C-alpha positions in Angstrom: 79.0 -27.2 7.4 77.9 -29.5 8.3 74.8 -28.3 10.3 74.1 -26.1 6.7 74.3 -29.2 4.8 72.0 -31.5 7.1 69.7 -28.3 8.0 66.4 -30.1 5.9 66.8 -32.7 8.2 67.5 -30.2 11.6 65.1 -27.8 11.4 61.7 -30.2 13.4 64.4 -30.4 15.6 65.8 -26.5 15.9 62.6 -24.6 16.1 61.2 -27.6 19.2 64.3 -26.8 20.6 64.2 -23.1 21.0 60.1 -24.2 21.5 60.9 -25.4 25.0 63.4 -22.2 25.7 61.1 -19.7 24.9 57.8 -21.8 27.0 59.8 -22.3 29.3 61.9 -18.7 29.3 64.9 -20.7 29.7 68.4 -20.0 28.0 70.8 -23.2 27.7 74.7 -22.3 29.0 75.4 -23.9 26.0 73.8 -21.4 23.9 75.4 -18.7 26.3 79.2 -19.9 26.1 82.0 -17.9 24.4 85.4 -18.9 24.1 87.9 -15.9 24.1 91.0 -16.4 21.4 93.8 -14.1 21.4 95.3 -13.5 17.8 98.7 -12.0 16.3 97.9 -9.1 15.0 99.8 -9.1 11.4 103.2 -6.9 10.6 103.8 -6.7 14.8 107.9 -6.6 15.3 107.7 -7.8 18.8 104.8 -9.6 19.6 105.9 -9.5 23.8 103.2 -6.7 24.4 99.9 -7.2 24.7 98.8 -4.4 22.3 100.1 -7.2 19.8 96.8 -9.1 20.6 93.9 -9.3 19.4 90.9 -10.6 21.1 88.4 -12.3 19.3 85.4 -14.1 21.3 84.3 -16.7 19.4 79.6 -17.3 20.0 77.6 -20.2 19.1 75.7 -20.1 16.7 72.6 -21.9 18.0 72.4 -19.2 20.4 72.8 -16.1 17.6 70.3 -17.8 15.9 68.3 -18.0 19.0 68.4 -14.3 20.0 68.1 -13.1 16.3 64.4 -15.5 16.4 63.6 -13.3 19.3 64.3 -9.6 18.3 61.9 -10.5 15.1 59.2 -11.5 17.6 59.3 -9.0 19.8 60.2 -6.2 17.2 56.7 -7.7 15.5 55.1 -7.1 18.7 56.6 -3.8 19.6 55.4 -3.0 15.8 51.8 -4.7 15.9 51.0 -2.8 19.2 53.3 0.8 18.6 55.2 0.6 21.8 57.8 2.2 20.3 58.0 6.2 19.4 57.4 7.2 16.3 60.8 8.9 16.3 63.2 6.1 17.3 65.9 4.7 14.7 67.6 2.1 14.9 
């Protein structure tokens, strides 16, 4: 929520940060850190067995954003240079 409210002010800093990541072909561990939490499944009588729980991975937002930017960039290159076969889907 705080990032959404301050996005206008943050965009130049985030852009520079991501540019440096691409320039040095390096991704900070902070962008890769995933926290896994275990959530109880609804409607179970007992929560003693592992089947009564569901793992959920919480991924860092900046890491996801950086991956989307990289994917878009690579897709643009692939299209511009016809690197994908015509039968490629997805």
